[in-house]
N, C-alpha and C positions, 0 to 999 in steps of 0.2 A: 846484616844485623838490623834489628828493629829499633826505631826511634819513636818517641812520642813528641809530636809537635803541638804546642799550645799557641793559640792566636788570641790576641787581646784587642779590645776596643774596635777601632776602625778596621783593623785587619780581620777580625772575626766577621764583621759585616761583609767585607769584600769577598772573603773565601766562603762565606755562608757555613762556617763551622767554627766551633771553639777548640776542637781537638782533632788531630789527624794522625794516623799511623803512617810511618814512612820506613822504607827499607833502603839501606845503603850498604855499600861494600865495606868490609873491615878496612880500617886505615883512612877512611874518608875524613877530611878536615871540615871544619865548620864552613869555611868559604866554599868548598866543593859542594857541600850540602845545599847551601844557599843558592848557588848557581843552578843546581838541578831543581830545587823546590820552586824557585821563582820562574824557571822555564815552564814548569808544570802548572803554575798559577800566575800567568802573565799580568793579571790585574794588580797583583801585589808588587811587581817589579819596579814601577816608578817610585816606590817608597824605600827602596834599598838604601839610598844615601842617608836617610834619617832614621832608619830602623835600628832599634836596640835589640840585641840578640843575647840571650842568656842560655847557658847550659847548666842544668841541675841547680837552678836558682842563683847562679853567679854570671855576671856579664863576662863574655868570652871573646877572645881574639879569633879572627878568621883562620889562623894557623892551628888552632886547637884541634886535636884528633878526637873524633867522637867514638864512643864505645857502646856496646850492646846495652839497650835499655835506657840510654840517656834521654833526658827531657830537654827539648829545645823550645825556648819561648821566644816568640816574635812580638815585640812591643813597640807601639808608636812612641814618638817623643812625648814627654810629659812636661806640662807647664802649669803654672798657677800657684796658689798659696798667697799668703800675706807678705807684704814687704817688711 
């Protein structure tokens, strides 16, 4: 199945891409996808612990099963704003 991977902010700079196509086996979980994706992009791997991951615009659990055409977004932690 084909997935669309969106990278934001620092992750975009590290991967030198804002969007990537990814192919995964049917039934792949988000956690399995991340394992494979970060193995293919090892410079992103150190960020896994603080990485926010969304599937189709909603933050998702690593056990979520991905489907054909899903959009996976990798976002660094966000801070800022007024107190």
